[in-house]
LOSELO-457635 format. One record per atom (N, C-alpha, C, CB): x, y, z; residue in three letters. Coordinates in steps of 0.1 Angstrom, whole numbers, padded with zeros to 4 digits, always signed. Glycine has a CB too. Layout:
BEGIN
XYZALA...
//
This chain:
BEGIN
+0942+0965+1125UNK+0937+0959+1115UNK+0942+0965+1101UNK+0922+0959+1116UNK+0945+0957+1091UNK+0950+0962+1079UNK+0940+0966+1070UNK+0959+0952+1073UNK+0941+0978+1062UNK+0931+0981+1053UNK+0931+0973+1041UNK+0932+0995+1050UNK+0921+0971+1033UNK+0920+0963+1022UNK+0922+0974+1010UNK+0906+0955+1021UNK+0931+0971+1001UNK+0934+0980+0989UNK+0926+0974+0977UNK+0950+0981+0986UNK+0919+0982+0971UNK+0913+0976+0959UNK+0924+0974+0948UNK+0901+0985+0953UNK+0922+0963+0941UNK+0932+0959+0931UNK+0933+0969+0919UNK+0927+0946+0925UNK+0922+0976+0917UNK+0922+0986+0905UNK+0916+0999+0910UNK+0914+0980+0893UNK+0923+1011+0905UNK+0917+1023+0908UNK+0912+1028+0895UNK+0926+1033+0914UNK+0898+1031+0894UNK+0893+1036+0882UNK+0892+1051+0882UNK+0880+1030+0880UNK+0896+1057+0871UNK+0897+1072+0869UNK+0890+1075+0856UNK+0912+1078+0869UNK+0880+1083+0856UNK+0874+1089+0844UNK+0876+1104+0843UNK+0858+1085+0845UNK+0881+1109+0832UNK+0883+1122+0829UNK+0876+1127+0816UNK+0897+1124+0828UNK+0873+1139+0815UNK+0868+1144+0803UNK+0875+1156+0798UNK+0853+1147+0804UNK+0879+1157+0785UNK+0886+1169+0780UNK+0884+1171+0765UNK+0901+1166+0783UNK+0888+1183+0761UNK+0889+1186+0748UNK+0904+1191+0747UNK+0877+1197+0742UNK+0907+1196+0734UNK+0921+1199+0731UNK+0926+1209+0741UNK+0923+1204+0716UNK+0919+1218+0745UNK+0923+1229+0755UNK+0928+1223+0768UNK+0911+1238+0757UNK+0921+1213+0772UNK+0924+1207+0786UNK+0934+1196+0785UNK+0911+1201+0791UNK+0938+1191+0772UNK+0947+1180+0772UNK+0961+1181+0779UNK+0949+1178+0759UNK+0968+1194+0777UNK+0980+1196+0784UNK+0979+1195+0799UNK+0985+1209+0780UNK+0969+1203+0805UNK+0968+1202+0820UNK+0964+1187+0825UNK+0958+1213+0825UNK+0956+1181+0817UNK+0952+1167+0821UNK+0965+1159+0821UNK+0940+1160+0812UNK+0972+1160+0810UNK+0984+1152+0809UNK+0993+1153+0821UNK+0991+1156+0797UNK+0995+1166+0826UNK+1003+1169+0837UNK+0998+1163+0850UNK+1006+1183+0839UNK+0984+1163+0851UNK+0977+1159+0863UNK+0980+1144+0863UNK+0963+1162+0862UNK+0978+1137+0853UNK+0978+1122+0852UNK+0993+1118+0854UNK+0973+1116+0838UNK+1003+1125+0848UNK+1017+1122+0850UNK+1020+1122+0865UNK+1026+1133+0843UNK+1016+1134+0872UNK+1019+1135+0887UNK+1012+1124+0894UNK+1014+1150+0892UNK+1000+1120+0890UNK+0993+1110+0897UNK+1000+1097+0896UNK+0979+1109+0893UNK+1004+1094+0884UNK+1011+1080+0882UNK+1025+1080+0887UNK+1011+1076+0866UNK+1032+1091+0888UNK+1045+1092+0894UNK+1044+1089+0909UNK+1052+1106+0891UNK+1033+1093+0916UNK+1032+1091+0929UNK+1022+1080+0933UNK+1027+1104+0935UNK+1018+1072+0923UNK+1009+1061+0926UNK+1014+1049+0932UNK+1002+1057+0914UNK+1007+1041+0939UNK+1010+1029+0945UNK+1012+1018+0934UNK+0999+1026+0955UNK+1025+1014+0933UNK+1030+1006+0922UNK+1023+0991+0923UNK+1044+1005+0923UNK+1017+0989+0934UNK+1010+0975+0934UNK+0996+0975+0929UNK+1010+0969+0950UNK+0991+0987+0925UNK+0978+0988+0921UNK+0977+0991+0905UNK+0971+0999+0928UNK+0966+0987+0899UNK+0965+0991+0885UNK+0956+1004+0884UNK+0958+0979+0877UNK+0959+1013+0876UNK+0952+1025+0875UNK+0946+1024+0861UNK+0961+1038+0877UNK+0933+1023+0860UNK+0925+1022+0848UNK+0919+1036+0845UNK+0914+1011+0849UNK+0925+1042+0835UNK+0921+1056+0832UNK+0915+1056+0819UNK+0933+1066+0833UNK+0902+1062+0819UNK+0894+1064+0807UNK+0892+1080+0806UNK+0879+1057+0808UNK+0896+1084+0793UNK+0895+1098+0789UNK+0885+1100+0780UNK+0908+1103+0784UNK+0873+1106+0783UNK+0863+1109+0774UNK+0866+1122+0767UNK+0850+1111+0783UNK+0866+1123+0754UNK+0871+1134+0747UNK+0864+1137+0734UNK+0885+1133+0744UNK+0865+1149+0730UNK+0859+1154+0717UNK+0868+1166+0713UNK+0843+1158+0717UNK+0868+1168+0700UNK+0875+1180+0695UNK+0890+1179+0701UNK+0868+1193+0699UNK+0897+1169+0700UNK+0911+1167+0705UNK+0920+1164+0693UNK+0911+1156+0717UNK+0931+1171+0692UNK+0940+1169+0681UNK+0946+1155+0681UNK+0950+1180+0680UNK+0951+1150+0670UNK+0958+1137+0670UNK+0970+1137+0678UNK+0961+1132+0657UNK+0977+1149+0678UNK+0990+1151+0686UNK+0987+1150+0700UNK+0996+1165+0683UNK+0976+1156+0705UNK+0972+1155+0719UNK+0969+1141+0723UNK+0961+1163+0722UNK+0961+1134+0714UNK+0958+1120+0717UNK+0970+1111+0718UNK+0950+1114+0706UNK+0979+1113+0708UNK+0992+1105+0709UNK+1000+1107+0722UNK+1001+1109+0697UNK+1001+1121+0726UNK+1007+1125+0738UNK+1002+1117+0751UNK+1006+1140+0739UNK+0988+1117+0751UNK+0981+1111+0763UNK+0983+1096+0763UNK+0966+1114+0763UNK+0983+1090+0751UNK+0985+1075+0750UNK+0999+1072+0754UNK+0983+1070+0735UNK+1009+1080+0749UNK+1024+1078+0753UNK+1025+1078+0768UNK+1033+1088+0747UNK+1018+1087+0775UNK+1018+1089+0789UNK+1015+1075+0796UNK+1009+1100+0793UNK+1004+1070+0791UNK+1000+1056+0796UNK+1011+1045+0794UNK+0987+1051+0790UNK+1019+1046+0783UNK+1029+1036+0781UNK+1040+1037+0790UNK+1034+1037+0767UNK+1042+1048+0796UNK+1053+1049+0805UNK+1053+1044+0818UNK+1056+1062+0807UNK+1040+1040+0822UNK+1038+1034+0835UNK+1031+1020+0833UNK+1029+1043+0844UNK+1039+1009+0837UNK+1033+0996+0836UNK+1021+0992+0843UNK+1043+0987+0840UNK+1018+1000+0854UNK+1006+0997+0861UNK+0994+1007+0858UNK+1009+0997+0877UNK+0995+1012+0845UNK+0984+1021+0840UNK+0978+1015+0827UNK+0990+1036+0837UNK+0965+1015+0827UNK+0957+1012+0815UNK+0950+1025+0810UNK+0948+1000+0818UNK+0954+1031+0800UNK+0949+1043+0796UNK+0941+1042+0783UNK+0960+1054+0794UNK+0928+1046+0783UNK+0920+1045+0770UNK+0914+1058+0768UNK+0909+1034+0771UNK+0913+1061+0754UNK+0906+1073+0750UNK+0893+1069+0743UNK+0916+1081+0739UNK+0882+1077+0747UNK+0869+1073+0742UNK+0864+1085+0735UNK+0858+1067+0753UNK+0863+1087+0722UNK+0857+1097+0714UNK+0842+1098+0716UNK+0860+1095+0699UNK+0839+1110+0721UNK+0825+1112+0725UNK+0818+1120+0714UNK+0824+1121+0740UNK+0824+1124+0703UNK+0818+1133+0693UNK+0804+1126+0687UNK+0829+1135+0680UNK+0804+1113+0685UNK+0792+1107+0680UNK+0781+1108+0690UNK+0794+1092+0676UNK+0785+1106+0703UNK+0775+1107+0714UNK+0770+1121+0715UNK+0781+1101+0727UNK+0779+1130+0714UNK+0775+1144+0715UNK+0765+1148+0705UNK+0788+1153+0714UNK+0767+1143+0692UNK+0758+1146+0682UNK+0744+1139+0685UNK+0765+1143+0669UNK+0744+1128+0690UNK+0732+1120+0692UNK+0723+1126+0702UNK+0735+1107+0696UNK+0728+1134+0712UNK+0720+1139+0723UNK+0717+1154+0721UNK+0727+1136+0736UNK+0721+1159+0711UNK+0719+1173+0708UNK+0703+1177+0709UNK+0725+1177+0693UNK+0695+1168+0703UNK+0681+1171+0704UNK+0674+1168+0717UNK+0674+1164+0693UNK+0681+1162+0726UNK+0675+1157+0739UNK+0678+1169+0750UNK+0681+1142+0744UNK+0667+1174+0755UNK+0669+1185+0765UNK+0676+1179+0778UNK+0656+1192+0770UNK+0685+1185+0783UNK+0692+1182+0795UNK+0705+1173+0794UNK+0682+1175+0804UNK+0704+1163+0786UNK+0714+1154+0784UNK+0727+1161+0777UNK+0710+1143+0775UNK+0724+1169+0767UNK+0735+1176+0760UNK+0742+1185+0769UNK+0730+1183+0749UNK+0734+1193+0777UNK+0739+1202+0787UNK+0748+1196+0796UNK+0727+1209+0794UNK+0744+1185+0802UNK+0752+1178+0813UNK+0765+1174+0806UNK+0744+1166+0819UNK+0764+1167+0794UNK+0777+1163+0787UNK+0786+1175+0784UNK+0774+1156+0773UNK+0781+1186+0779UNK+0788+1197+0775UNK+0796+1203+0788UNK+0779+1208+0769UNK+0789+1204+0800UNK+0796+1208+0811UNK+0807+1199+0816UNK+0787+1210+0822UNK+0805+1186+0815UNK+0816+1177+0819UNK+0828+1178+0809UNK+0810+1162+0821UNK+0825+1179+0796UNK+0836+1178+0787UNK+0843+1191+0784UNK+0831+1173+0775UNK+0837+1203+0787UNK+0843+1215+0785UNK+0848+1223+0798UNK+0833+1223+0779UNK+0843+1219+0809UNK+0846+1227+0821UNK+0853+1220+0831UNK+0835+1233+0826UNK+0856+1207+0830UNK+0863+1199+0840UNK+0874+1191+0834UNK+0853+1189+0848UNK+0884+1188+0841UNK+0894+1180+0836UNK+0893+1165+0842UNK+0909+1186+0838UNK+0885+1164+0853UNK+0881+1151+0859UNK+0867+1151+0861UNK+0889+1148+0871UNK+0860+1140+0859UNK+0846+1139+0862UNK+0843+1140+0878UNK+0841+1125+0856UNK+0833+1146+0881UNK+0830+1148+0896UNK+0826+1135+0903UNK+0819+1158+0897UNK+0826+1123+0898UNK+0822+1111+0905UNK+0834+1102+0906UNK+0810+1104+0899UNK
//
């Protein structure tokens, strides 16, 4: 029996400017070895990332026709949850200590 491949692979990452270079290398390696018949939809949640790092990540997405790469600035969200106990802590852990979300 042949396995069914999903048409799209969804990937969500979180980073700041310190993690942008290793994330870029990780995504480049992933896309170089990716199944060309699938679309890779990559969402990068970020805050405190330089315009140069943003541009570099977006250029990476342009190199691969089967990649849709989007950057989502989480600065406004981060500010909105500062007063909420728990939510800000979870967001800070995801954006500061990981290059890929654990789900």
